[in-house]
Structures are given as C-alpha cells and as structure tokens.
C-alpha positions as CSV (number, residue, x, y, z in Angstrom):
1,X,-43.7,-81.7,-29.7
2,X,-44.3,-83.6,-26.2
3,X,-43.0,-83.7,-22.7
4,X,-40.1,-86.1,-23.1
5,X,-38.4,-88.6,-20.7
6,X,-36.0,-85.7,-18.9
7,X,-35.2,-81.9,-19.5
8,X,-33.2,-81.1,-22.4
9,X,-30.9,-78.2,-23.0
10,X,-32.4,-74.6,-23.9
11,X,-33.6,-74.6,-27.1
12,X,-34.2,-78.2,-27.5
13,X,-37.6,-79.9,-27.7
14,X,-39.2,-83.2,-27.4
15,X,-40.8,-84.8,-30.7
16,X,-42.1,-87.8,-32.0
17,X,-40.2,-89.3,-34.9
18,X,-43.1,-89.1,-37.1
19,X,-43.0,-85.5,-36.8
20,X,-39.6,-85.2,-38.6
21,X,-40.1,-87.8,-40.6
22,X,-41.2,-87.1,-44.5
23,X,-41.1,-90.3,-45.5
24,X,-41.1,-93.5,-43.2
25,X,-41.1,-96.7,-45.6
26,X,-40.5,-100.5,-45.5
27,X,-39.4,-102.5,-48.0
28,X,-40.2,-105.5,-49.9
29,X,-39.0,-108.9,-49.5
30,X,-37.4,-111.5,-52.2
31,X,-36.7,-115.0,-51.6
32,X,-32.7,-115.5,-52.5
33,X,-33.6,-118.2,-54.9
34,X,-35.5,-116.3,-56.7
35,X,-32.7,-113.7,-57.7
36,X,-31.9,-114.6,-61.3
37,X,-29.9,-112.2,-63.4
38,X,-30.9,-109.2,-61.0
39,X,-29.9,-105.9,-61.7
40,X,-31.1,-104.0,-58.7
41,X,-29.0,-103.7,-55.2
42,X,-31.5,-104.9,-52.6
43,X,-30.1,-103.7,-49.4
44,X,-30.5,-106.1,-46.5
45,X,-30.0,-106.3,-42.8
46,X,-26.6,-107.7,-42.8
47,X,-25.8,-104.3,-44.9
48,X,-26.4,-102.7,-41.6
49,X,-23.5,-102.3,-39.6
50,X,-23.4,-102.4,-35.9
51,X,-20.8,-99.4,-35.8
52,X,-23.8,-97.7,-38.0
53,X,-22.1,-97.6,-41.5
54,X,-23.9,-98.9,-44.6
55,X,-21.6,-101.7,-45.4
56,X,-22.1,-103.1,-49.0
57,X,-18.9,-105.3,-49.7
58,X,-21.9,-107.9,-49.3
59,X,-24.2,-107.4,-52.6
60,X,-27.9,-108.9,-53.4
61,X,-29.1,-107.8,-56.5
62,X,-33.2,-108.2,-57.5
63,X,-34.7,-107.8,-61.0
64,X,-35.4,-104.0,-61.2
65,X,-39.3,-104.6,-62.3
66,X,-39.8,-106.0,-58.8
67,X,-39.1,-102.4,-57.3
68,X,-41.6,-100.9,-59.9
69,X,-44.0,-99.4,-56.9
70,X,-41.2,-99.0,-54.2
71,X,-38.4,-96.7,-53.4
72,X,-35.3,-97.1,-55.8
73,X,-33.2,-94.4,-54.9
74,X,-31.4,-93.1,-51.8
75,X,-30.3,-90.0,-50.9
76,X,-27.9,-88.9,-48.5
77,X,-28.8,-88.6,-45.3
78,X,-31.8,-91.4,-45.8
79,X,-31.9,-93.4,-42.5
80,X,-32.1,-97.0,-42.8
81,X,-33.9,-98.6,-39.8
82,X,-33.5,-102.3,-39.2
83,X,-36.7,-103.4,-38.0
84,X,-36.7,-107.2,-37.5
85,X,-33.8,-109.1,-36.4
86,X,-33.3,-111.2,-33.5
87,X,-33.8,-109.2,-30.5
88,X,-30.7,-107.5,-30.0
89,X,-30.1,-106.7,-33.4
90,X,-33.6,-104.9,-33.7
91,X,-32.8,-101.0,-33.7
92,X,-29.3,-100.7,-35.4
93,X,-29.4,-98.3,-37.7
94,X,-27.0,-96.4,-40.8
95,X,-27.0,-93.6,-42.7
96,X,-27.0,-93.2,-46.4
97,X,-24.0,-90.8,-47.1
98,X,-24.5,-90.9,-51.1
99,X,-26.9,-91.4,-54.2
100,X,-27.9,-95.4,-54.1
101,X,-30.1,-96.8,-56.7
102,X,-31.1,-99.8,-54.6
103,X,-34.4,-101.2,-53.3
104,X,-34.1,-102.6,-49.6
105,X,-35.8,-105.3,-47.7
106,X,-38.7,-105.6,-45.9
107,X,-37.2,-106.0,-42.6
108,X,-35.7,-102.5,-43.1
109,X,-37.5,-99.0,-43.1
110,X,-36.6,-95.9,-44.8
111,X,-36.8,-92.7,-42.7
112,X,-36.3,-89.4,-44.8
113,X,-36.4,-86.4,-42.1
114,X,-38.1,-83.2,-42.8
115,X,-34.1,-81.7,-43.5
116,X,-35.3,-78.0,-42.4
117,X,-35.6,-79.4,-39.4
118,X,-33.8,-82.2,-38.3
119,X,-30.5,-83.8,-40.1
120,X,-30.9,-87.7,-40.9
121,X,-27.2,-88.0,-39.3
122,X,-28.5,-86.6,-36.1
123,X,-31.6,-89.2,-36.2
124,X,-29.3,-92.1,-36.7
125,X,-27.4,-91.2,-33.8
126,X,-30.4,-91.0,-31.9
127,X,-31.7,-94.1,-33.1
128,X,-28.2,-96.5,-32.5
129,X,-28.3,-94.8,-28.9
130,X,-31.4,-95.8,-28.0
131,X,-30.3,-99.2,-29.6
132,X,-27.3,-99.1,-27.7
133,X,-29.4,-98.6,-24.4
134,X,-31.7,-101.6,-24.9
135,X,-34.6,-99.3,-25.8
136,X,-36.0,-101.7,-28.6
137,X,-35.8,-104.5,-26.9
138,X,-38.3,-103.3,-24.5
139,X,-40.6,-101.9,-27.4
140,X,-40.5,-104.7,-29.8
141,X,-42.8,-107.4,-30.6
142,X,-41.5,-110.7,-30.0
143,X,-41.7,-114.2,-31.7
144,X,-39.8,-117.4,-32.1
145,X,-36.5,-116.5,-32.7
146,X,-37.2,-112.9,-34.1
147,X,-38.7,-109.7,-32.9
148,X,-39.6,-106.6,-34.9
149,X,-40.3,-103.1,-34.3
150,X,-43.7,-101.8,-36.4
151,X,-44.3,-98.5,-38.3
152,X,-46.8,-97.2,-35.8
153,X,-44.0,-97.8,-33.0
154,X,-41.2,-96.2,-34.8
155,X,-43.4,-93.2,-35.5
156,X,-44.2,-92.5,-32.0
157,X,-40.6,-92.6,-30.5
158,X,-39.5,-89.7,-28.9
159,X,-36.8,-87.6,-29.9
160,X,-34.5,-85.0,-28.5
161,X,-34.2,-82.2,-31.0
162,X,-31.7,-79.1,-30.9
163,X,-31.7,-76.5,-33.3
164,X,-29.9,-77.4,-36.8
165,X,-27.1,-75.8,-36.0
166,X,-26.4,-77.6,-33.1
167,X,-27.6,-81.0,-34.8
168,X,-24.9,-80.5,-37.0
169,X,-22.0,-79.4,-34.8
170,X,-22.8,-82.7,-32.8
171,X,-23.2,-84.9,-36.2
172,X,-19.7,-83.4,-37.1
173,X,-18.3,-84.0,-33.7
174,X,-19.3,-87.4,-33.2
175,X,-18.5,-88.4,-36.8
176,X,-14.6,-86.9,-36.1
177,X,-14.6,-89.1,-33.0
178,X,-15.7,-92.0,-35.3
179,X,-13.0,-91.1,-37.6
180,X,-9.9,-91.1,-35.2
181,X,-11.5,-94.4,-33.2
182,X,-11.4,-96.2,-37.0
183,X,-7.6,-95.2,-37.5
184,X,-7.0,-96.6,-34.1
185,X,-8.8,-100.0,-35.0
186,X,-6.8,-100.6,-38.2
187,X,-3.6,-99.6,-36.3
188,X,-4.1,-101.3,-32.6
189,X,-7.4,-103.4,-32.9
190,X,-9.7,-100.8,-30.7
191,X,-12.6,-102.4,-29.4
192,X,-16.0,-101.6,-30.9
193,X,-17.5,-101.6,-27.4
194,X,-15.1,-98.5,-26.5
195,X,-16.5,-96.6,-29.5
196,X,-19.4,-97.5,-28.1
197,X,-19.3,-95.9,-24.6
198,X,-17.6,-92.9,-26.2
199,X,-20.7,-92.4,-28.5
200,X,-23.0,-92.6,-25.7
201,X,-20.7,-90.4,-23.2
202,X,-20.5,-87.7,-25.8
203,X,-24.6,-87.7,-26.3
204,X,-25.3,-87.4,-22.4
205,X,-23.0,-84.3,-22.6
206,X,-24.8,-82.8,-25.3
207,X,-28.3,-83.9,-23.9
208,X,-27.1,-81.9,-20.6
209,X,-25.6,-78.9,-22.4
210,X,-22.3,-79.8,-21.4
211,X,-20.9,-80.7,-24.5
C-alpha cells in the first residue's frame, strides 16, 4: 500500500500495480514476412482499440511452435497494455472478454490480476484513464519516432483500489454508459472524445465517493 497522489474515498486504498497482478508478461516479436502458414493468432498493437476494446477484425497469424514458451491462452479479464508505440498511443489498454487461443506482440504486456482483490476490467479502466490524462507520455522512455513503458515502471504505477464489490459496480456502470454511447454513435455518429469525457467524469466522481 502507498500514500498515493490524493485522498481516496473511505474503504479505498492505493497500491502498486505489481501488488495486484499475478502475472505481468510481454509477448514476442514476429516479422510479417516470416508469417507463412501461421496457425496461431498473434495480437498486435493495432488490435487494441483506443476505445478500450479488443478489435480482432484485422488478424495476423504465426506458427504455433514460435510461441512454445509463451502464454497462448488468454482468459476473460486479462488486461492487454500497449507498452511500445508512437508516444501518444503508449498506454492504450483493452480487456479480454472471452477465452482466446492467441499469442501477443512484444509491444504488448499481459497483466493478469489477483482476482480476489482486483478485477481485470477495473485495472483496465484505471490504465485507460491514466492514458487519457497523458500519464504515460511523462513516464515512458522516448526514442526517435517511438516510446515505451518497461515492466519495472508498469509494476510501480500507483493504482486506486476500491473494495471488490465497488470495483464491480463501477465497471458495470461504465460498461452500461459505453453501450449507450456505442448505440448513439451508430445512429448519430457520436464523437469518441465525448465517450472519453464521460468515462473520465464518472471515474472522477467515483474517486471522490460521489458516484
């Protein structure tokens, strides 16, 4: 437990991300020209949507043997964090919703939470809020045209942790808002920026105990 950057509602506490994770693991690189007769889905940064969804409409496959020592079964609640990208995209995060047989790029970090204290969807929301706030722009290592967050830095990030039932309540509330926004977007072309604003406002209220 840490002091944290600001006071949380009663019953909440600040923890390091590494404290609530049972597994933190990066994937492996595989060059496109090497993907001949691939039979294992290889999730890449473009599959992590800026809206927090895992978009598998574009698929890249690698030989299953190339992942012999890597995680190849993704579980519901697993968090996929984009650790390397152009600086403005480092930190985009998606949560796995169903069991998937897949490997993932070295530019993605798999975070599997200790589910008895932290829900994966809650952690994904926190990471997305930090991303929208520009937190990872400040924390990442920068190179020419690219930036990245290493595992050590990721483990050290302070995460607000409410009781499990409160996590579930906030996640359910936000997901309901997202579904409504999605329906609105389909019929009225609602702006993605408005969904991000709603998500941030709801989390701000929750962190103050006002939700």
